N, C-alpha and C positions, 0 to 999 in steps of 0.2 A: 472469417475463412475466405479463401480465394473464391469459393463458389458464390459467395454473396456479391462478388464484384464482377461476375461474368454473366453475359447474356448470349443465348444461342437463338438464332433465327432460322426457321426451316423455310427454305425457298418455296416449297410447294404448298404453303399454308392456304392459298386461295384457289388451288386447282381443283377440278372436279375429282370425285373419289376414284374414278377409273384410272386416272393418271397417278394419283397419290398412292394407290395400292401397289403400283408396279415398282415403287421405290423402297429400298432398304436404307433406313437412316442409320448409317454407321458412324459412330463417334470415334474419331482418330486424330492423331496429331498431324500437323502439316507435313507433307512429304514432297518429293521432287516431281510429283505427277501433276494433277489438276487442282492443286491448292497452293496457297501462298499466305504467309503471315507477314504483316508490315506494321511498323510503329505508327502511331497517330499522335498528333500534338494538339493541345487544347487552344482554341481561339474563342473569342466572345460569341461567335456563331455556332460553335460546335467543334468536332474533331476534324483535323486536316491530315491528309496523307498524300503521297505522290504517286502519280501514274505517268505513263507516256502515251502520247496521242500522235498518230500519223507516221509517215515514212518519208525521210528519216525521222526517228522519234523525237518529239518535243516533250520535255518534262513539264508537267502541269500539276500544280497542287490542287487537290479536290477537297470539297467539304463533304463529309459523310452525313447523309440525311435519311433516316429510316421512314420518312413519309414522302420523299420525292420519288418519282417514277423513272422515266427514261433519263439517261445521263445528259447533263447540260454542260456546254462549254461556252465560255465567253469568247467572242470572236472579234474580228476587225470590221464587222458589219454594224450599221445603224442607219436609220433614215433611208433604208432601201438601197444603200450603196456600200462598197467596201473601201474603208478609209481608216486604217488602224490609228493614225494620229488623232483623228476626230472621235473615233468610236471606242478606243481603249485608252488612249493617252499614254503618258509616260509611266504611270504608277500601277495601272491595272494589269495583272497577268492575263494573258489570253492565248488562244490557240490560233496560229496563223495558217489557215487552210491553203493559202497560196504557196506555202513552203512544204506542203505535203504532196508527194507524188501519188498517194493512194486515196486522197479525199475525193468524194463524189457527193453531189447534191441528191437528196431524196425528193420524191414527187409529192409528199404529203403537204397539205395546206398549212399555211402559217397559222400559229396559235398565239393568242394573247390572254394572259391572266391579269385582270385589272389591278389586283392587290396581291403582293407577296411580301415576305419579310425582307427581301433583298432590293426590290426596285418596283416602282409603279409601272403599270402597262407593260408587264414582263412579256415581251414578244420574241418568239423563236421561229426560225426555219428548221428544216431537218436535213441532216447529212449523214454520211457513212464514212468510217475510217477505222484503222486499227487502234485498239486501246489495250495497253498492257499494264498489269499490276505485277511488278517484278518479272518473273519468267512466264507468267500465265497471260496469254494474249487472246484476243478475239479480233479477227481480221476484218470483220464487216459490221462493226457496232453501229446501230442506229442511235444518233445523238440529236439533242436539241442544240441548235446553233443560234446564239443571240443575234437579234436584229432589232434593238430597241428603237422606239420612235423619237429618240433624242440623243444628243452627244454624250460622251463619257463624263463631261463636266457636271451633268445634272445629278448624278448619284455618286456618293463617295467610293473611292477605290477600296477593294477588299483584298485580303492577302491570299485569296484562292482564285483560280481561273475556271472553276467548274464545280458542279454539284454531282456527287455520285449517289444516285438514288438507290435505296435498299428497301423500298416499299414492297408489300406483297404483290405478286403479279395479278392482273385483273382476272376475275372469274370468267368474264367473256373476253376473248382475245381482242386486244386493241394494240396493234404493233407500236404505235407511238407512245404507249404507256408502259412498255416492258422495261423493267430495271436492267441495268447492265449485267448483273450477275445471273439473272434469268436468261438473258440473251446468250451469255457465254455457256450456261448449262445446256440450253437447247442445242448448241453447236458441239457439245461434248468436250468443251474446253475448260469447264470448271465444275466441281462437285456442287451438290444442292444445299450445302449448309454454309452459314456465315456465323462466325464467333466474334464476340466483342468483349473485351476484358479491360477494365480500368485499373490503374495503379494509384488512384486518388487516395485511397485509405491505407495503402501499404507503405512500409518503410523503405522499400527499394523499387526502382523502376526496371530492374533487370528482366522481369517477366513481361515487360512491355517493350523490350529491346531498346531501353533508354528513353522511350517516349512517355507520354501521359496515359496512353492506352495502346492496346494491340488489337488490330483487326485481322481476322483469319477468313479468307475468301475460299470457298470450296470445301471447307472442312472445319474442324475445331481443334483447339489445343487442349488435349486431355490432361495435361499437367496442371491446368488451371482450375479444375473442378473434379468432384467425386461424382461419377455417373449414378451412383446409388442414391444421391441426394437431389438429383435433378427433379424439378417440377415441370410438368407439361400442361399447357393450357390451349384449349381450342380457340381459334381466331374467329371473331365475328366482325362483319362489316355491313351493318344495316344502313339503309339509305339515310335514316335520321342522323346517324353519326357524321356522314359526309356533309349533310346540310348544316349541322351545328358548327363544324369547323370551317368549311369552305363551300358554300352553296355552288353547285355546278350541275349542268345537265349534259350527258348523264352523270350520275354521282361518281365521284372519283374512286371511292372504296379503296383507299390507299393507306390503311392503318393496320398496324399490328395491335389489335384490341381484344380484350377478354373481359368478362364480367368482373366488376369491382363489387365484392360482397361485404367488405368491411373497411372502414376508415375511421380511426379513433385518434384522439389526443390523449396520451397517457401521462398522468402527472402523479408522482409519488406512488407508482404502482397501480393507480386506479385509472381505468379507462373511462373516457367520456361516453356519451351515447354514440351510437353508430351513425356517422354522417353519410354513409353510402346508402342513400334512401331511394328505393324503387320509385319510378315515376311513369307517367304516360308519355311515351315518345311521340305518339300521334293522338290527336284529340279523339276521345272516345275509344281509344285502343286499350289493349291490356297493359298493365304496368310491367315494367322491365327494369332489371338492375342497371345502374349506370355502368359505363364501360371504362376500363383503364387502357390508355394508349401508351405503348412503349415508343419513346423517341429520345435519342441522345443528343439531338441537335438544337437548332435555334428555337423550335417550338416546344422543346421538352425540358427547358431549364427550370430549376426550382422544384419545390415539393408541391405536389398537387393536393389541393383542398377545395371543398365546397366553400361558398362564401360564409355559410353559417359555421362551418368547421374552422375557417380562418378567423372569424370574429372570436370564437371561443379560445383559440390559441393565443390571440393577442391579449385576451382578458387574463390569461394565466402567466403573462410576462410583464415586465416593466417597459414594454416597447413604447417608443416615442415616435410621433409622426416624422417621416423622413423630410429632410430639407429639399428645397427646389433643386439644388445641385445634385443631390443623390438621385432624385427621381429622373432628372434629365439624363444622368448616366445610365440608369436602367432602361429608359426609353430609347436611348441611342443604340441599344443592342438590336432593335428591330423586332417586329412581330406583325402578323397579318391583321391582328385585332379581332379575328373571328373566334379564337379559342381562349381568349383571356377577357373575362368580364371586367367591368369597371370596378376598381378597388382602391383602397387606401394603401399607402406604403409606409412601413415603419422601420426603425433601426433599433438594434439591441446592443447592449454593452457586451463587448467581446470578453470582458472579465467575468461575466456571469453566465456563460453558456451552459455550464454544468448543472445549473439549477432550473433550467427550463424543461418543458415537457418533451417527451418523445412522440413521434408520429408512427402509427401502426396501420398497416394495410393488409387486406386479405383478398386474394384473387380467386374467383370461382369456387368459393368454399374451401380452399386449400390452405396451404401453409401461410402463417402470418410473417410479414416482413416489417422491420423496424428501421426508421431513420432516427438514429440516436440524437439526443439533444445537442451534442457537440457539433453535429453536422447541420444544424438548423440554419446557420448563417453562412454567408459567403466568406470563406476563410481567407481569400486573397485580399479582401478589404482590410481584415484585421492585420494581416501580415505587413501591410503598407504603413502601419503606425499612424492612423488618423488620430486626431486629438479632439475629444477622447476617442479611443479605439472603438469602432462600432461595426456592426454587421447588419446588412439589410434583411428585411423580412417581407416576403410577398407570397401570394398564392398563385397557382397555375390551374385555375378551375374550369373544367367544363361542367357547370353546375346544373 
């Protein structure tokens, strides 16, 4: 069903109840008002879509990231100077602030993240400018503006010039951590909902406007799902979750996460033991269920499994250890390293996917969701006709 390929994110998930109570969550299709639907295209890092930044507008391809906060743009800055040839080079898309009449610097202190999936010592300044998704614009968007402590030649060019964060807004207001859609909602320029729909398992991409997915900002596309079948989950962002993914002070709390109460490997109709095992998040504290984090981008690729669940899955297949070349290809995708434990990688025969197990998940005691066996592997590798055709198998565990 289409509903199985659709995710809805409620912008106010992390707001205090007094704010949330004032909002009516109306599910409606995109209109000409404060919502817009755009196609998104798959890349190794995640889904890409286009926006414009500045005045006159500069088209910029953005990476959609459900754990990133304030919008980020690659700039002509690095090493404390403005030099596009040095800092962006010929291949890297970037936003040229000098060509925008409406750009202004913001007074917030420079920020550095030592490790990210995209670049080391990820250093940003802050600025403001107009950002538009189609006809929906925000004239004074606060953005992270790259100012890396090295030239462009140090990191490979990527096919996007910015990151469009869709993380929950912080429970305690921190202006430099506010996602773009939250900023636009505050200004009355965008509705409070975000819809994400993938065409990966569908026969046609028409519902994704010809793209690999469709993003709806400010609303949802009700033709993509049955409202009677929607499942709602409360969002939790405890400090231990931030520490497990990316230790920071104060904690980032930037995850769409809900209790994971079931995780099984299902073989020939029989479920394994439940690998969603409650644990002590803090030494001496109460046991708590593990949490499932929703992320469609660079940190959310692959099927999530605990290490024990992963070992059990491997035992139920004829998986072979992956070659060095395959592992290098996987690692080239990029990862912070905080949210993927050390693991072995395996390959499966693409000819035998139909006889492998299914993966079954349960969120907060609700409906079960299944990743069918035919989706266990990376279908794109099969399609390229490797000899023999193989599909890689790996886990994405916060264990």
